[in-house]
N, C-alpha and C positions, 0 to 999 in steps of 0.2 A: 265560732265553729262553722258558721255558714256565711258566705259573703257574696253579694252581687258584684259584678264588675263595675268599674267606673263607666258611666255613660258619657257618650259624646254630648256636647252642649246642645241640645235641641229637645226501693220495696221495700158416715159419722162414727170418729173413733174417740170416745170419751173415757175419762177415768172412771171405771165401773167396778164395783165390788159385787161379787156374786152372793146371793142369799137364797135360802130355800123358798121356792114358789108356793104360794097358797093357791089352792084350787077350789073354786066355788062352782058347784053344779046345781042348776035350778032351771027347770022347764026347758031343757035342751040348750041352755046358754052357759058358756064357760067364760068366766071373767078372771083373768090372771094378771099378775104383775110382779115386778121386783124392784125394790128400792135401789138407788144408786148412791154411791158415796158423794157424788157431786150435788145431790139434792136438786138437780136441774133436769133430770130425765125421768120419765115414767110413762106408763101407758096401760090401757085396758083393752080387752078383746071380747066381743060378743060373737059367739060362733053358733049359727043356727042352720039346721038342715031340713030338707024335705026328702024323705026316703020312699022308695017303691020296691024294696026287696033286694034287688041286685044292683041298684043304682041310686044316685041321690044328687041333689044340688045343695050347695052350701053358700052362705054369705058370711064373710069374715069382716065384721066391722071393727076397725081398730081406731081408738081415740088417743091422741097424743096428749099426755098430761104434763109434759115437761116443756122445755124451751122449744121455740119454733124450729122446725127442720126446714132448711132452705136449700139443700143440695141433694135431695133425693132420699127415698126411704126404701127399706127392705124388710119384709115380714117373713118370718120363718116358723115352721113347726114340724113335728114328727107325728105321723099317723100311728095309732096304737095297733092297727091290724094291717090288712092287705089292701087298703084303699089305694086307688090310682086316680089321679086327675086326668080326665080325658079332654077337657077344654076349659078355658077360663076367660074372664073379662075384668075390666077395671084394674089391670095389672098384667105383668109378664110372668107366667108361671113356668117353673122348671121343677122336676122331681128326680131324686136319686135315691132309690130304695124307698125308705119310709120318709125321707126328709124332703120337705117342700119349701121352695123359696119363691116369693112373689116380690118382684121389683116394680117400682112405680111406673106407670105409663109416661110417655114423653110429655104429655100435656098436663101432668099433675105431679111435679117434682117437689112441691112444697107441702108442708103440713104444719099449720100453725098450732099454737097452744090451745088445747081443748077442741081442736078440729078433728074430724073423722073422715076416713075413707072406707069404702066397702067393696073390696075385691070379692068376686064370686067365681064359683067353678061348678062344673059337672063332673061326677066321679062314678067309679064302679067299685064294688066290693063283694065279698062272700062272707058268710057268717054274721058277725055283729059289726055295727058301724059306730064304734065308740069314739067320742070326741077326743081330740088331742088334749093332753094334760098341760101343755105349756106353749106359749107363743112368745116370740121375740120381735121387737121393733128396733132396727138398727143396733142389734146386739143387746138391747135391754129387755129382760124378761118382764112381761106385763102382768102385774097383779093389782093395779089400781092405785098404787102409792108412788110417792116420789121421795120418800125419806131416806136417810143415810143408813149404810150397813157397815160392815167391817172395813175400816179405811186402810187396813194393812194388806188387803188382797190386791194384787197387781191388776191394772186394767188390761183387758184383752186387746190384742192387735186387731186391725181391721183394714178395710180398703182405704186408699189414699183419698182425702177429701178435696173437692174442688176449692172450697174455702175452709181452711183449717179452723177458723173461728166459729163457724156455724155450729150451733148446738153444743159448744164446748164451754165448760167452766174454766176460766183462766186463772192461773196461779197468782196468789198474793204473796209477795216477798215479805216475810215476817220481819226482816231487818228494817226495811223501809217503813213498813206498817207501824212498827214500834216507835220510830222517830216521829212519824206523822201523828200518831195517837198521843204522844207526849206534849204536842203543841196545843195551845188553847184553841178549841174548835176543830182540831185536826181529826178527832175520832169520827167525824162525819164523812171523811173520805179515806180513812185508814184501811178500809176493806177493798180498795180499788186495786186492780192488777197493774203492775208496772214492769218495765224491762229489768232484767238482771244483766249488769254490764261486766263483761270479761275484758277489761281494758289493760291488762298486763298478764304476764305469764304466772305471776304469783296468785292471781285471782282464781286460777283453776283449783288451787288447793286451799284458798281462803287467805285473806290478808288480815294481819293483826288480830288473829283469833276469830275472824269472821267466817261466814259460811262458805264452804267450798262448792264447786259445781255439783258434785255428787250430793252434798247436803241439800242444795236447792231442788234437785231432781227427786230425792227421797221425800222431801217435804211436800213436793207437788203431789206425789202419790198419796201421802198421808192426808192431804187436803181433799183428795178425791178429784183433783183437777184433771182436766182433759187436755190442757195446753199450757206450755210455759214459754216465755219470751226471753230470748238471749240476744244481747248485743255483742257481736264478735268484733273487737276493736283494738288491734295492736299491730297494724301494718308497719313495715319498715318506713321510716321517715314520715310517720303519721301526721295527717292534717298539715300539709306543707305550707299553708297560708296563714296559720294561726299559731301563736306560741302557747296559749293557755292549755291547749289540748294536744300538744306534742307528746309523743310516746317514748317508750324506753328503748326501742330498736333503732339503730342507725339506718341510713338510707340503703346500705349494702347488705344488711343482715337478713336476707331472704331465707337462707337455709335455716337459720335459727327460728324464724317465724314459722316455717313449715314443721320442723321437727319438735320444737319445744312448746309451740302454741297450738297450731291447728291439729296436728296428729294426736296429742293427748285429749283435746276436746272431742275429736271424732271417735276416739276409742271409748271414752266415757259415754257419749251419747249412743253408741252402738251396743251398750250392755242390754241383753235381752229383757231385763226386768223393766226397762223403759220403753219397750216396743209399743205399748198401748198409749203412750203419751205423745201427743203432737208437740213437736218442738219447733218453734219459729225462731229462726236465726237471722237477725239483721246484720248483714255482712259488710263491715268496714265503711261506715259513714265517713263523710269529709275527705273523700279520696278522689275517685274518678272525676267528679265535676271540677275539681281543682286543675286537672290536666287540660281542661277546655278553657277555663276562664282566667287562670292565674299563671300562664306560661307564655313564652315567646315574646311577641311585640306588644302584648296587652299592657295597658298602663298599670294594671293590677298585678303583673307578673312578679314572682319572687324567685330568688336563686334556688331555694329549696324545692319549689315546684318544678322549676326547669330541670333540676337534678333528677327528680322522680320521673319526669316524662322521658328523660334521656335514658335512664337505666331500665325502665319498664317494670320496675318491681311492684308498683301498684297493680298493674294488669296481671302480672305473673302471680302475685300473692293472692289476689282475689280469685283468679281462675283456679288456683290450687284449693282454696277454701271451698269454693262451689263444688268442685269435683269430689273432695273428700266428704263433705257434709251431704251433698246431693245424692251420694251413694246409699244413704240411709233412708228407708222408705217413710219413716215417720218424721223426717226433718224437712222443713219448708224454708227455703232460702229467700230472703227479700233483699234487694239491692237499693242503695240510696239514690234518689233523684234530687237531692238538695231541697229546694223550695221555690216557689214562684218568683220570689224576689232575688233569686240567684240565676236560675236557668230559663226564666220566662221570656227572655228576649230572643228574637229570631236567630241571632248569631250564636246563641248558646244551646237552644232547644234541640234541634235536629242533630247537631254534632254530638251532643251528650248522649242522646238515645242510640246513635250509631256506635259510639264507644262502648256503651253497656252491652249492646248486641255482640260486638266483637269479643269482649271479655267473656261473656257467657258462652259463646261458641268455643273459645279457647279452653274452656273447662271440659270440653267433650260434647256438650249439648246445651242448647238453650233451655232444655227441659230441666236442667239443674236449678232453674230459677222459678219459684212459685209466684213471685210478685215483686212489688217495689214499694218503697216508703218515702213519703215527703214530709218535710217540716220536722225532722228528727231534732229534738233539742232546740227548736226555733220557735218563733212567735207569730208567724203569719196567720191571719184569721182563716178559719175553716171556710166560711162563706160570708161575704160582705152583704148585709141585708138591704142597704140603702143606695147602692149604686153598682153598676155593672160596667164591663169594658166597652159595651155598646152605647153608653150614654154620651151625650154631647151637650154643650152649653153655648147657645148662640152660634151654633155651627162649628164649634171647636170640640174635637174629640177629647174624652178624658185621658186618652193615651198621651196627649200633649201636656198634661198637668205635670207639675214638678214631682208629685208623689209617684205617679204611674211611670212617667219618664219613658214612654214608648213601649213599655212592657205589653205583652199580649194578655196578661191575666191580672186580676186584682185580688184573688184569694186562692187558697190551697185546693179546694174541691174542684173548681173549674180547671185548674192547672193539672191536678192528678188525673182527671178524666181525659183531658186532651193528651197528656203525656202517655197515657195508656194506649190510646189509639196510635200514636206515633210508634210506640214499641211494637205493637202488633204488626204495623206496616213494615217494621224492620225485622220481622221473622219470629217474634215471640208468639207463643200459643195464645189464641184468642181468649182462653180461659184465665189468663193472668189476672191477679187482683191487686188492688192498691191499699196501702195503709196510710192513714193520716195521723201524725202525732198531735194530739189535741191537749197535751198536758199543761201547756202554758199559753194558750192562744185565745183565752176567753174574752179578755179586754172588757170586763164589766166595770162596775163601780160608777162613781159620780161623773166621770168624764166620758162615759159611753154615750154616743149620739142616740137620739130617739127617733130620728127621721132624716131625710135627705138634707144636705146643706143648701145654702142660698145659691141661686143661679146668677149672682152678680158677676162671677168669673168662673172659669173652669177650675182654678185652684181653690177658690172659696167653696165651690160645690164639692169637690173631692175631699178637701180637708174637713169640711163640715159633715160629710157623710161617712167617712171611713171609721170603722170601729177599731182598727189597728192604730193605736195612738203613739207608735214609735216616732222618733224624730226623723228617722230614715229607714228604709227597708234593709239597708246594709248593717244595721245595728243588731247584734246577736248575743251580747253578753249581759246576763242578769238584768233584763230590761225593767226599768221603773214603770209602774202602772199596769203591768201584766196581771192576768188572772187565770185561774184554772179554766180549761175549756170543756167541751163536751165530755161527759163521762164515757169510758170505754164501752163500745157496743159493736156487735157483729152486723155486717151487711147494712150499713146505714144509708147507702146511696148506690146508684148504678155503677158497677165496676169497682166498687170499694169493698174490700174484704172486712175492714174494721176501722173504727176510730180507736186509737190506742194511746196509752200513756207510756211511751217507750222511754222518754226521759223522766225519771222519778221526780215529781215536783218537790222542791226544797233542796235539791242537789245543785250546787253552784256550777256556773259555766266557766269560771276562772277567777283568780284572785285579783282584788282591786289594787294590789301592790305586790312587789316582788316578795315571795316567800320561799326560802330555801327548802328543798324537798328531795326525796330519793325516788320520785315517781316519774321523773323526766318532764315535768310540767313547767313551762316557762311563764314569764309575765308578759301578757299581751295588753298593750295600752287601751285596746277596745273595752277592757274590763275596768278601766280607770274612769270614774265619773268626771274627772277634770280634763279628759283628753278631747282635743278639738278635731279629731278625725284624720282620715287618710283618703286616698282615691277610691277605696272600696265603699265608703259611705259618703262620697262627695264632700269630704272635709266638714262633716257635721259633728256636733257633740255626740259622745258615745251613748248617752242615755242609760248608762249602767248604774246600778245601786252601789252605794259605798260599803266598805268594810266586808267585802266578800272573801271567803276562804278559797283554797285551791279547788279546781274543777273536780266535781264528784263528791266533795265534802259537804256536810250539812250546813245549810244557810238559813237559819231560823227566820231572819227578817224577811227574806224573800218568800218563804213559805207562808208567813202571815199575810203578806201582801197578795199572794196568789189566792188565798182564801177570801180575803176582803173583796177582791175584784173578780171573783169567779163569775163566769157566765156560761151556762145557766148558774144561778146563785146556789150556794151550798145551803141546804136546809138542815 
């Protein structure tokens, strides 16, 4: 699914259920809270005052009992009487009638688990100065608990998040979870969130009795999830450089893509009952990068990719998807940037970023894109611990090694962060975030290096240091020796919205031999373990596991190997 070119020889609104607030009054202190269905949000408030008859000062100490808040906090309450805020500190105060809103100051946008902030104010009143009966932090009523409530209550909508993953419980696909749990040792990771792949029109309504898109969204609400991840993947002439992930639509079926695929998805996602659910859509992987690396006079060019570049249907289809989905305030579109072993070379890097900018602008606004994703369904290490691109051996740069082959990057994190800066320079908002698919890039197990390689030569150093144990960076199908990578987490590094498992571990990349099917999926020799390679992997062996089923189908042997070679290890 992901290919580097042959080298010359040298991309807070949580699922919340409302419950009755408990009010505790003691010595002028009010402590309130409300549980959330996500069991990952909660807070308590201590409200203390100093009165002098017609005026008072108050301190509102709020403690976050749930997941860390990384993109700003808002505190709200209603006065019981005629109190008026006249000035405030440690926050930005506004008041409308009895309703008071306090937003974080610019210098304090984060609030960690069990951390507190104490905005204060001076106010006036007449009559009695009764304490407010309820406080909310980012929409969560504060009563000192974090337990679940009625999971059938819909989550409330809210302001768009800078990072949709921050503070959100992410949906666990029960279909994938059941398959993982059925494997020996699989229950240890069966609770991890993974992407839901919409890879054909039939997937919208459910394939072979499986869950439909609405089923997944409803289940997300039932789980109390605040975010669901969808992979929107059915372009005309899909993945023009690989056969295993070809799709059902022909190169010219753009209208069918719009009316039978994107429009129904947008209509379902726009249902008001899902307005409080953040929906991350990874839009059409394996597409735009192919137009840069696998067309024209490139040695890796294919007739299919030349066709898609000539007819413009990749650009037109993605622009349409961004426009339709981007019109929904709770949808966050992420575009594909391949991986460092595909676009990390100078002649691919900037042109790919510019193409992404052009397509986003063609959708009506670059604002339709929330971020970008790297390494989707691929195997590149998140971060190489034992060597960097700046290392050299006896005066020879690691860029000259056979493995790096003049690439500018050796891992996905450095690549994602650099690509983000390039995208910003091409006109995207500085707030865009990156995702890294870590589902199968752990590379643990017995063959994982424990330190730098020997400095007898640059190749010996790099080969002895690298944790990515593939035969070649261009190998992408069911790689032998791979392991589960970092577990999904929000905001793990600068500029990165999340590490994700967008490719569900255990789902095949492609069949090891030709298998007749009605899914439009062909047989790609890169999935054949006996294949000696092509220009995209410099004619190396494929490194694929044997006996693999069609792409997207469950591959037990691969799942077991991913568990065995997980890094961090599965406990």
